[in-house]
All heavy atoms as an XYZ file, in Angstrom:
654
protein
N       0.820     -1.189      0.000
C       0.000      0.000      0.000
C       0.866      1.255      0.000
O       0.558      2.217     -0.691
C      -0.920     -0.030      1.222
C      -1.868      1.098      1.271
S      -3.053      0.907     -0.050
C      -4.120      2.240      0.309
N       1.919      1.267      0.780
C       2.810      2.421      0.824
C       3.523      2.623     -0.511
O       3.830      3.750     -0.890
C       3.825      2.272      1.946
C       3.239      2.287      3.370
C       4.329      1.997      4.381
C       2.577      3.613      3.643
N       3.773      1.544     -1.229
C       4.406      1.671     -2.535
C       3.477      2.361     -3.528
O       3.920      3.117     -4.382
C       4.812      0.301     -3.071
C       5.951     -0.333     -2.315
C       6.310     -1.665     -2.908
C       7.442     -2.307     -2.114
N       7.820     -3.604     -2.664
N       2.192      2.101     -3.406
C       1.231      2.735     -4.306
C       1.139      4.236     -4.060
O       0.955      5.022     -4.989
C      -0.156      2.106     -4.134
C      -0.330      0.707     -4.713
C      -1.713      0.182     -4.382
C      -0.124      0.728     -6.202
N       1.264      4.635     -2.818
C       1.180      6.060     -2.488
C       2.319      6.825     -3.159
O       2.131      7.957     -3.611
C       1.181      6.253     -0.956
C      -0.106      5.679     -0.377
C       1.339      7.718     -0.590
C      -0.164      5.704      1.119
N       3.482      6.217     -3.267
C       4.605      6.861     -3.938
C       4.273      7.162     -5.401
O       4.641      8.197     -5.924
C       5.839      5.960     -3.890
C       6.714      6.211     -2.719
C       8.010      5.478     -2.861
N       7.704      4.044     -2.969
C       8.548      3.126     -3.425
N       9.742      3.477     -3.826
N       8.215      1.867     -3.477
N       3.569      6.257     -6.051
C       3.235      6.457     -7.455
C       2.132      7.502     -7.639
O       2.038      8.143     -8.684
C       2.798      5.138     -8.098
C       3.903      4.132     -8.209
C       3.831      2.944     -7.521
C       5.012      4.381     -8.999
C       4.844      2.010     -7.622
C       6.029      3.465     -9.105
C       5.960      2.270     -8.416
N       1.292      7.693     -6.632
C       0.195      8.647     -6.729
C       0.578     10.062     -6.324
O      -0.209     10.982     -6.490
C      -0.993      8.196     -5.861
C      -1.828      7.145     -6.508
C      -2.030      5.921     -5.887
C      -2.429      7.364     -7.734
C      -2.809      4.948     -6.478
C      -3.205      6.413     -8.329
C      -3.394      5.191     -7.707
N       1.757     10.258     -5.771
C       2.147     11.592     -5.298
C       2.039     12.665     -6.388
O       1.529     13.745     -6.125
C       3.547     11.568     -4.711
C       3.567     11.163     -3.266
C       4.932     11.338     -2.673
C       4.900     10.863     -1.228
N       6.207     10.977     -0.616
N       2.488     12.439     -7.612
C       2.357     13.501     -8.620
C       0.900     13.799     -8.990
O       0.592     14.877     -9.486
C       3.100     12.962     -9.832
C       3.846     11.773     -9.397
C       3.246     11.310     -8.111
N       0.010     12.873     -8.729
C      -1.392     13.023     -9.113
C      -2.311     13.287     -7.921
O      -3.524     13.205     -8.046
C      -1.873     11.760     -9.837
C      -0.993     11.385    -11.008
C      -0.129     10.304    -10.921
C      -1.022     12.134    -12.172
C       0.679      9.960    -11.976
C      -0.217     11.802    -13.239
C       0.642     10.714    -13.140
O       1.438     10.395    -14.195
N      -1.734     13.606     -6.776
C      -2.522     13.761     -5.558
C      -3.549     14.889     -5.684
O      -4.682     14.752     -5.223
C      -1.608     13.997     -4.359
C      -2.311     13.854     -3.039
S      -3.094     12.236     -2.798
C      -1.700     11.164     -2.737
N      -3.196     15.985     -6.325
C      -4.126     17.103     -6.486
C      -5.319     16.663     -7.341
O      -6.474     16.986     -7.031
C      -3.410     18.322     -7.113
C      -4.398     19.424     -7.439
C      -2.318     18.814     -6.210
N      -5.043     15.929     -8.384
C      -6.125     15.441     -9.242
C      -7.030     14.459     -8.505
O      -8.255     14.517     -8.630
C      -5.556     14.788    -10.496
C      -4.826     15.716    -11.461
C      -4.185     14.919    -12.583
C      -5.782     16.726    -12.016
N      -6.443     13.579     -7.739
C      -7.232     12.590     -7.001
C      -8.114     13.292     -5.971
O      -9.307     12.981     -5.834
C      -6.310     11.547     -6.329
C      -7.076     10.670     -5.360
C      -5.605     10.706     -7.378
N      -7.568     14.269     -5.255
C      -8.356     14.995     -4.264
C      -9.462     15.826     -4.921
O     -10.573     15.913     -4.393
C      -7.452     15.886     -3.415
C      -6.506     15.149     -2.480
C      -5.581     16.133     -1.774
C      -7.269     14.303     -1.493
N      -9.174     16.410     -6.075
C     -10.218     17.175     -6.762
C     -11.327     16.262     -7.273
O     -12.501     16.638     -7.249
C      -9.617     18.001     -7.900
O      -9.066     17.153     -8.884
N     -10.996     15.069     -7.709
C     -12.010     14.104     -8.143
C     -12.896     13.710     -6.972
O     -14.131     13.656     -7.095
C     -11.349     12.870     -8.794
C     -10.766     13.245    -10.144
C     -12.337     11.719     -8.934
C      -9.904     12.173    -10.768
N     -12.285     13.442     -5.832
C     -13.059     13.070     -4.648
C     -13.970     14.227     -4.227
O     -15.147     14.012     -3.903
C     -12.117     12.653     -3.498
C     -11.424     11.342     -3.858
C     -12.866     12.523     -2.191
C     -10.320     10.937     -2.926
N     -13.472     15.449     -4.267
C     -14.286     16.618     -3.923
C     -15.455     16.783     -4.891
O     -16.597     17.023     -4.474
C     -13.422     17.877     -3.916
C     -14.159     19.180     -3.640
C     -14.634     19.207     -2.193
C     -13.283     20.361     -3.954
N     -15.205     16.633     -6.184
C     -16.274     16.766     -7.169
C     -17.318     15.657     -7.034
O     -18.517     15.903     -7.216
C     -15.694     16.792     -8.579
C     -14.924     18.062     -8.940
C     -14.249     17.898    -10.295
C     -15.827     19.266     -8.924
N     -16.892     14.456     -6.711
C     -17.838     13.363     -6.478
C     -18.701     13.641     -5.253
O     -19.906     13.328     -5.240
C     -17.103     12.032     -6.325
C     -16.578     11.424     -7.623
C     -15.695     10.221     -7.316
C     -17.716     11.039     -8.531
N     -18.115     14.227     -4.220
C     -18.870     14.599     -3.030
C     -19.914     15.659     -3.362
O     -21.070     15.557     -2.946
C     -17.912     15.103     -1.941
C     -18.605     15.564     -0.707
C     -19.126     14.647      0.190
C     -18.761     16.916     -0.450
C     -19.776     15.071      1.338
C     -19.403     17.352      0.684
C     -19.914     16.425      1.580
N     -19.525     16.668     -4.124
C     -20.467     17.717     -4.526
C     -21.590     17.136     -5.371
O     -22.760     17.485     -5.197
C     -19.720     18.844     -5.269
C     -18.801     19.578     -4.304
C     -20.697     19.810     -5.926
C     -17.860     20.561     -4.965
N     -21.271     16.239     -6.280
C     -22.299     15.606     -7.109
C     -23.278     14.807     -6.253
O     -24.493     14.856     -6.461
C     -21.649     14.702     -8.144
C     -22.661     14.008     -9.031
C     -22.016     13.031    -10.001
O     -20.819     12.815     -9.976
N     -22.839     12.447    -10.847
N     -22.767     14.072     -5.281
C     -23.643     13.287     -4.414
C     -24.553     14.185     -3.585
O     -25.746     13.891     -3.421
C     -22.798     12.398     -3.497
N     -24.027     15.291     -3.079
C     -24.848     16.216     -2.298
C     -25.951     16.836     -3.163
O     -27.087     17.003     -2.708
C     -23.978     17.308     -1.679
C     -23.012     16.790     -0.636
S     -23.808     15.870      0.690
C     -24.716     17.160      1.466
N     -25.629     17.169     -4.395
C     -26.643     17.729     -5.301
C     -27.705     16.690     -5.646
O     -28.897     17.014     -5.704
C     -25.981     18.248     -6.569
S     -24.988     19.721     -6.314
N     -27.296     15.465     -5.878
C     -28.261     14.397     -6.168
C     -29.182     14.140     -4.981
O     -30.369     13.866     -5.161
C     -27.535     13.108     -6.540
C     -26.929     13.156     -7.922
O     -27.349     14.036     -8.717
O     -26.035     12.334     -8.217
N     -28.658     14.239     -3.784
C     -29.478     14.002     -2.601
C     -30.378     15.185     -2.267
O     -31.420     15.018     -1.630
C     -28.583     13.681     -1.401
C     -27.874     12.326     -1.485
C     -26.887     12.193     -0.336
C     -28.868     11.186     -1.482
N     -30.017     16.376     -2.710
C     -30.827     17.561     -2.433
C     -32.007     17.687     -3.392
O     -32.999     18.345     -3.072
C     -29.969     18.812     -2.502
N     -31.937     17.078     -4.554
C     -32.973     17.217     -5.564
C     -34.356     16.771     -5.093
O     -35.345     17.484     -5.341
C     -32.567     16.476     -6.833
C     -33.456     16.659     -8.044
C     -33.502     18.121     -8.442
C     -32.969     15.812     -9.188
N     -34.524     15.637     -4.406
C     -35.863     15.271     -3.928
C     -36.470     16.288     -2.967
O     -37.684     16.514     -2.985
C     -35.649     13.921     -3.238
C     -34.441     13.363     -3.860
C     -33.578     14.534     -4.186
N     -35.641     16.922     -2.139
C     -36.160     17.957     -1.244
C     -36.680     19.156     -2.015
O     -37.717     19.718     -1.669
C     -35.085     18.405     -0.258
C     -34.794     17.347      0.774
O     -35.630     16.502      1.064
N     -33.594     17.390      1.318
N     -35.963     19.544     -3.058
C     -36.422     20.661     -3.879
C     -37.746     20.318     -4.558
O     -38.659     21.141     -4.616
C     -35.389     21.037     -4.933
C     -34.115     21.626     -4.363
C     -32.885     21.312     -4.905
C     -34.145     22.500     -3.285
C     -31.721     21.843     -4.392
C     -32.990     23.030     -2.763
C     -31.781     22.698     -3.329
O     -30.635     23.216     -2.813
N     -37.854     19.112     -5.076
C     -39.100     18.706     -5.736
C     -40.250     18.650     -4.736
O     -41.370     19.047     -5.048
C     -38.921     17.346     -6.406
C     -38.027     17.373     -7.617
S     -38.642     18.444     -8.924
C     -40.117     17.601     -9.390
N     -39.990     18.189     -3.525
C     -41.035     18.136     -2.508
C     -41.508     19.538     -2.139
O     -42.706     19.772     -1.973
C     -40.524     17.406     -1.265
N     -40.579     20.484     -2.046
C     -40.967     21.869     -1.753
C     -41.809     22.453     -2.876
O     -42.780     23.173     -2.630
C     -39.736     22.739     -1.525
C     -39.017     22.402     -0.238
O     -39.649     21.765      0.639
O     -37.837     22.773     -0.099
N     -41.463     22.149     -4.107
C     -42.234     22.649     -5.245
C     -43.637     22.086     -5.223
O     -44.619     22.810     -5.399
C     -41.518     22.305     -6.562
C     -40.250     23.135     -6.707
C     -42.430     22.533     -7.762
C     -39.359     22.691     -7.847
N     -43.758     20.802     -4.993
C     -45.074     20.170     -4.978
C     -45.893     20.665     -3.796
O     -47.082     20.979     -3.942
C     -44.937     18.634     -4.960
C     -46.260     17.968     -4.693
C     -44.353     18.145     -6.270
N     -45.282     20.774     -2.616
C     -46.016     21.232     -1.437
C     -46.512     22.657     -1.598
O     -47.646     22.978     -1.258
C     -45.135     21.136     -0.188
C     -44.904     19.695      0.225
O     -45.649     18.819     -0.258
O     -43.978     19.459      1.016
N     -45.683     23.528     -2.114
C     -46.058     24.935     -2.251
C     -46.959     25.163     -3.457
O     -47.997     25.808     -3.357
C     -44.803     25.812     -2.393
O     -43.978     25.588     -1.268
C     -45.170     27.265     -2.478
N     -46.559     24.638     -4.584
C     -47.246     24.965     -5.824
C     -48.497     24.171     -6.099
O     -49.474     24.704     -6.624
N     -48.536     22.921     -5.740
C     -49.663     22.071     -6.107
C     -50.609     21.859     -4.935
O     -51.809     22.123     -5.034
C     -49.148     20.713     -6.636
C     -50.300     19.809     -6.957
C     -48.278     20.907     -7.861
N     -50.085     21.420     -3.824
C     -50.941     21.031     -2.708
C     -51.597     22.236     -2.024
O     -52.766     22.178     -1.653
C     -50.129     20.238     -1.693
N     -50.878     23.317     -1.860
C     -51.401     24.465     -1.120
C     -51.898     25.596     -2.010
O     -52.215     26.669     -1.514
C     -50.320     25.018     -0.183
C     -49.924     24.017      0.862
O     -50.706     23.156      1.233
N     -48.706     24.113      1.348
N     -51.940     25.375     -3.298
C     -52.317     26.416     -4.258
C     -51.507     27.690     -4.039
O     -52.033     28.788     -4.054
C     -53.818     26.728     -4.171
C     -54.646     25.559     -4.611
O     -54.214     24.781     -5.461
N     -55.820     25.413     -4.045
N     -50.210     27.520     -3.842
C     -49.346     28.654     -3.553
C     -49.047     29.515     -4.762
O     -48.723     30.680     -4.637
N     -49.162     28.957     -5.952
C     -48.874     29.714     -7.156
C     -50.194     29.939     -7.876
O     -50.800     29.010     -8.396
C     -47.876     28.958     -8.053
C     -46.584     28.732     -7.295
C     -47.635     29.728     -9.335
C     -45.610     27.829     -7.994
N     -50.643     31.179     -7.885
C     -51.931     31.475     -8.498
C     -51.821     31.608    -10.005
O     -52.678     31.155    -10.745
C     -52.505     32.752     -7.892
C     -52.804     32.606     -6.411
C     -53.177     33.926     -5.783
O     -53.323     34.915     -6.518
O     -53.323     33.949     -4.558
N     -50.771     32.264    -10.468
C     -50.602     32.466    -11.897
C     -49.120     32.477    -12.231
O     -48.334     33.103    -11.518
C     -51.235     33.786    -12.325
O     -50.937     34.050    -13.681
N     -48.716     31.810    -13.308
C     -47.301     31.838    -13.674
C     -46.884     33.151    -14.330
O     -45.715     33.424    -14.494
C     -47.171     30.682    -14.651
C     -48.512     30.539    -15.252
C     -49.480     30.917    -14.168
N     -47.861     33.972    -14.678
C     -47.582     35.241    -15.335
C     -47.479     36.344    -14.278
O     -48.381     36.512    -13.462
C     -48.706     35.580    -16.340
C     -48.418     36.899    -17.028
C     -48.878     34.460    -17.345
N     -46.392     37.110    -14.289
C     -46.272     38.180    -13.293
C     -47.227     39.329    -13.592
O     -47.561     39.595    -14.743
C     -44.821     38.628    -13.426
C     -44.426     38.238    -14.810
C     -45.219     37.007    -15.137
N     -47.669     40.009    -12.531
C     -48.546     41.166    -12.699
C     -47.758     42.401    -13.125
O     -48.259     43.242    -13.871
C     -49.280     41.475    -11.387
C     -50.234     40.354    -11.010
O     -50.750     39.690    -11.928
O     -50.447     40.150     -9.811
N     -46.541     42.516    -12.641
C     -45.713     43.691    -12.921
C     -44.350     43.203    -13.363
O     -43.831     42.218    -12.844
C     -45.565     44.563    -11.648
C     -44.686     45.753    -11.927
C     -46.926     44.989    -11.143
N     -43.775     43.906    -14.326
C     -42.428     43.576    -14.788
C     -41.601     44.857    -14.794
O     -42.112     45.936    -15.121
C     -42.464     42.913    -16.183
C     -41.083     42.444    -16.603
C     -43.045     43.841    -17.209
C     -41.073     41.567    -17.838
N     -40.345     44.752    -14.394
C     -39.471     45.924    -14.377
C     -39.181     46.385    -15.803
O     -39.180     45.586    -16.740
C     -38.150     45.587    -13.706
C     -38.260     45.566    -12.201
C     -36.916     45.325    -11.610
N     -36.869     43.891    -11.360
C     -35.787     43.197    -11.104
N     -34.628     43.776    -11.085
N     -35.846     41.917    -10.868
N     -38.914     47.657    -15.958
C     -38.639     48.211    -17.281
C     -37.382     47.584    -17.881
O     -37.327     47.314    -19.083
C     -38.484     49.736    -17.203
C     -38.305     50.408    -18.552
C     -39.529     50.247    -19.444
O     -40.642     50.320    -18.975
N     -39.295     50.047    -20.728
N     -36.374     47.333    -17.071
C     -35.137     46.727    -17.582
C     -35.399     45.325    -18.122
O     -34.848     44.940    -19.163
C     -34.069     46.695    -16.492
O     -34.500     45.916    -15.398
N     -36.251     44.564    -17.436
C     -36.590     43.220    -17.921
C     -37.408     43.299    -19.198
O     -37.257     42.484    -20.102
C     -37.356     42.448    -16.849
C     -36.562     42.178    -15.593
C     -35.381     41.274    -15.845
O     -35.489     40.355    -16.683
O     -34.345     41.488    -15.203
N     -38.308     44.272    -19.256
C     -39.135     44.441    -20.450
C     -38.259     44.794    -21.662
O     -38.473     44.288    -22.752
C     -40.186     45.515    -20.224
C     -41.051     45.743    -21.425
C     -41.041     46.812    -22.248
C     -42.034     44.857    -21.934
N     -41.959     46.654    -23.248
C     -42.585     45.456    -23.078
C     -42.494     43.606    -21.542
C     -43.579     44.855    -23.829
C     -43.490     43.014    -22.289
C     -44.015     43.628    -23.422
N     -37.252     45.635    -21.447
C     -36.344     45.996    -22.534
C     -35.572     44.781    -23.029
O     -35.340     44.624    -24.230
C     -35.382     47.090    -22.079
C     -36.095     48.402    -21.806
O     -37.201     48.602    -22.350
O     -35.542     49.226    -21.045
N     -35.173     43.910    -22.128
C     -34.484     42.676    -22.535
C     -35.415     41.767    -23.319
O     -35.001     41.133    -24.285
C     -33.967     41.930    -21.311
C     -32.769     42.568    -20.698
C     -32.220     41.703    -19.591
N     -31.420     42.518    -18.710
C     -31.286     42.330    -17.428
N     -31.901     41.331    -16.852
N     -30.536     43.124    -16.699
N     -36.670     41.695    -22.901
C     -37.626     40.861    -23.628
C     -37.907     41.400    -25.020
O     -38.155     40.637    -25.951
C     -38.935     40.752    -22.844
C     -38.775     39.934    -21.580
O     -37.770     39.210    -21.481
O     -39.655     40.023    -20.704
N     -37.870     42.699    -25.157
C     -38.128     43.316    -26.455
C     -37.051     42.947    -27.480
O     -37.306     42.962    -28.681
C     -38.206     44.837    -26.312
C     -39.401     45.343    -25.550
S     -40.909     45.228    -26.469
C     -40.776     46.668    -27.489
N     -35.861     42.604    -27.023
C     -34.795     42.216    -27.945
C     -35.153     40.957    -28.723
O     -34.728     40.778    -29.864
C     -33.491     41.985    -27.171
C     -32.837     43.213    -26.550
C     -31.653     42.785    -25.700
C     -32.395     44.182    -27.619
N     -35.940     40.073    -28.119
C     -36.265     38.801    -28.740
C     -37.590     38.824    -29.504
O     -37.973     37.823    -30.089
C     -36.306     37.699    -27.680
C     -34.987     37.518    -26.988
C     -34.812     37.942    -25.684
C     -33.926     36.945    -27.648
C     -33.599     37.790    -25.048
C     -32.704     36.792    -27.038
C     -32.539     37.215    -25.725
N     -38.282     39.935    -29.476
C     -39.582     40.032    -30.143
C     -39.420     40.420    -31.608
O     -38.505     41.153    -31.980
C     -40.458     41.077    -29.461
C     -40.961     40.707    -28.118
S     -42.099     41.970    -27.542
C     -42.406     41.407    -25.906
N     -40.327     39.918    -32.427
C     -40.375     40.347    -33.812
C     -41.082     41.696    -33.879
O     -41.660     42.163    -32.892
C     -41.123     39.323    -34.679
O     -42.470     39.235    -34.204
C     -40.462     37.954    -34.609
N     -41.050     42.299    -35.030
C     -41.696     43.607    -35.176
C     -43.199     43.504    -34.945
O     -43.813     44.407    -34.370
C     -41.420     44.181    -36.567
C     -39.959     44.570    -36.730
O     -39.315     44.865    -35.694
O     -39.473     44.583    -37.878
N     -43.812     42.409    -35.384
C     -45.246     42.222    -35.163
C     -45.564     42.110    -33.673
O     -46.546     42.689    -33.190
C     -45.751     40.973    -35.891
C     -45.677     41.130    -37.405
O     -45.708     42.288    -37.887
O     -45.588     40.088    -38.092
N     -44.742     41.376    -32.951
C     -44.956     41.225    -31.516
C     -44.782     42.555    -30.785
O     -45.523     42.867    -29.842
C     -44.004     40.191    -30.920
C     -44.300     38.778    -31.391
O     -45.465     38.531    -31.779
O     -43.379     37.940    -31.375
N     -43.801     43.339    -31.214
C     -43.599     44.654    -30.588
C     -44.807     45.559    -30.827
O     -45.236     46.275    -29.935
C     -42.336     45.298    -31.140
C     -41.058     44.654    -30.681
C     -39.851     45.335    -31.297
C     -38.572     44.600    -30.923
N     -37.405     45.223    -31.535
N     -45.353     45.488    -32.042
C     -46.518     46.312    -32.356
C     -47.732     45.883    -31.540
O     -48.487     46.715    -31.023
C     -46.812     46.211    -33.851
C     -47.710     47.295    -34.366
C     -47.096     48.675    -34.213
O     -45.892     48.840    -34.379
O     -47.877     49.596    -33.885
N     -47.919     44.587    -31.362
C     -49.033     44.076    -30.551
C     -48.881     44.491    -29.097
O     -49.857     44.836    -28.432
C     -49.109     42.548    -30.639
C     -49.594     42.051    -31.970
C     -49.574     40.534    -31.993
C     -49.885     39.984    -33.367
N     -49.781     38.522    -33.418
N     -47.651     44.446    -28.582
C     -47.451     44.811    -27.181
C     -47.687     46.312    -26.965
O     -48.136     46.720    -25.904
C     -46.042     44.431    -26.731
O     -45.072     45.204    -27.408
N     -47.406     47.134    -27.951
C     -47.666     48.577    -27.829
C     -49.172     48.845    -27.789
O     -49.627     49.748    -27.116
C     -47.012     49.328    -28.986
C     -45.521     49.426    -28.843
C     -44.903     50.357    -29.884
N     -43.458     50.235    -29.837
C     -42.723     49.707    -30.809
N     -43.292     49.261    -31.907
N     -41.423     49.632    -30.678
N     -49.940     48.043    -28.524
C     -51.381     48.221    -28.537
C     -51.987     47.840    -27.188
O     -52.950     48.453    -26.731
C     -52.017     47.387    -29.641
C     -51.738     47.899    -31.024
C     -52.360     47.012    -32.065
C     -51.988     47.474    -33.464
N     -52.537     46.574    -34.481
N     -51.422     46.843    -26.547
C     -51.933     46.390    -25.245
C     -51.641     47.435    -24.181
O     -52.468     47.746    -23.338
C     -51.293     45.032    -24.860
C     -51.789     43.963    -25.812
C     -51.632     44.668    -23.428
C     -51.092     42.639    -25.642
N     -50.434     47.997    -24.221
C     -50.050     48.982    -23.208
C     -50.762     50.277    -23.470
O     -51.196     51.004    -22.715
C     -48.531     49.189    -23.216
C     -47.704     47.966    -22.858
C     -46.242     48.263    -23.018
C     -47.992     47.524    -21.425
């Protein structure tokens, strides 16, 4: 076993980073069911989300959305406002 450690010395940083990344991946995989349970409890069971469409949007966000609109869509949105 001690002989193997001698061969791994140049790669120790890589081995430790792999172990760290595997730990992070496992923690993320284990956290996912909790996130899904919170979504279901809030959004479905308790009617926590009334509408997916926001009532108010900031002007900066609206300007960003306008970048992706066609000219027809921009004209329709001006008529609504």
